[in-house]
N, C-alpha and C positions, 0 to 999 in steps of 0.2 A: 443221264440217270434214268433208270427204268422205273416203271410204275410200282414194281414190287419194292424197290429201294425207297421210293418216296413214301409209300405206306409204312414201311418199317421206321423211317425217321419221324413220321408224324405220330406213330404209336409211342415211340420212345419219348418224344417231346411231351405228349399228353400224360404219359406215366410220370415223368419228372415233375410236371406241373401239379399233378394230383398228390405226389409224394411231398412236395413243398408245402401244399396247403394243409396236409395232415401234420407236418412238423409245426407249422404256425398255430394250428388248433391245439396241439399238445402243449406248446409253450404257453398259450393263453390259459390253459387249465392249470398247469403246474405253477406258474408264477402268479402270486396274488395280485389282484388289480389295485388294491388299496394298501398303502403302507400303514403300519400301526401309528396311531396318533398318540402323542404324549398327553400329559395331564393339562394341556393348555386349553383355553376356551376356543370356540370356533373362529372368532375374529383373529385371534393370535395365530391359530393353525393355518388360516387362509392367507395370512400375511398382510391383511388390510391395516391392522393397527401398527404394524412395523413400518409400512410405507407412508402412513398418514402424516406423521410429524415431519418427515423429510421432504414432502412436497410443498412447494411455495403456493400461495393463493393463485398465482397466474397459471400454474400447472394444473391445479384442481379444476379451473374453469369457473364460469359464473354460477352464482347460487340459484337454487330452484325458483325463488321469488323473481329474480331478474329474468330468468328464461320464460316464466309464465307471463310477465308483463310484456315481453317482446312478442310472444305468441299472440297476444290480444291485439297488437297493432294491425290496422287495416292497411296493408301495403298494396298499392296498385289496384284500388277498387274504383270503378268496376273493371273487371278483367277483359277489356276489349281495346283494340288499337284505335287510335283516332283515324278519321277518314283521311285518305291520301291528299296531299296538297296538289292542287291543279295549277299548272303553269299556263297562264293565258298569254299568248303572244298577240300583239296588236297587228291586225291585218293591214298590209300596205295597200293603199288605194291606187298608187301609181303603178303602171305596168312597164316592165322592162322589155323593150323591143329588140335590141341588138347592140352591137358595137362596131365602131370603125377602128379596128386594131392595126397599129403600125409596129411590127416587130422590131424594126430598126430604131424606133424612138417611142418606147412604151409610154412616156410622159405625155406625148401628144395624142394618145388614143382617147377616143370619146365614147360615151355610152348614150344611147337614145332611150328616153323615157317618155311615155305617154302619161301625163298627169291626170289627176282626178277631175279637173275642170275641162279636159279634152285637148288641151294644148300639148305640144311636143317640145322637149328640150334636149339639147346636146350638152352633156356634162363631162368634165375631165376630173381626174383624181384630185380630191381636196375641195371640190365645189359642193354646194348644198342646195336643197330645194325644200319647200314646205309641203307637207302632206297632212291630211286630217289625222293620221296616226302620230304625227310629230315631225321633227326636223330630220331629214335624211341627208347623210353625208356620204359621198362617194369616196371610198378609200383606195380602191385599185380597180383598174379596168384591164380585163384580160381578153383573150380571144373567145368571143361569144359568152363571156361571163363577166360579172361585176361584183365586187365586194362592197357592201354598204353598211353603214352604222345607223340603226334606228333605235332610239331611246336606250343607248348604251349596249345594244345587242348587235353583234356582227352577223350579217346574213350574206350568203352567196347566192346570187340570182343567175340563172342560166337562160339563154335565149331559146325560145321554142322554135322549131323548124316548121314553117307553114306547110 
């Protein structure tokens, strides 16, 4: 399509749009905007009286007095969020040193702990020791890791490489 043809189509489209708007304007002038009202009162003419008796109280909604009493309620005062909860974990005083892991027999694997009093203990899965933070139960011994239970909270400890 050439530039001349494009201009011709654009001019034709603009002309049709202008002609359509003139038709709509003429229609608005010719056709009256309001229909003649009978000898009815305004409420009857608007249809409010006709619809009123047919509506149930549930469809009409609450009365103005009820809405005003609800509006006076102080909901969520003051409007600020409470401070966030802080979860405090008990620090474990014993230090996990490493494991003696046996892949062929994982139940025989042991974990080495240095306790708070300075002593060292070798523990297998299911054994416990006492710590200032509470009783510690060894649940599982893995390769350079151990799963313990302290005060109902499971923790996985990993051995640090020196």
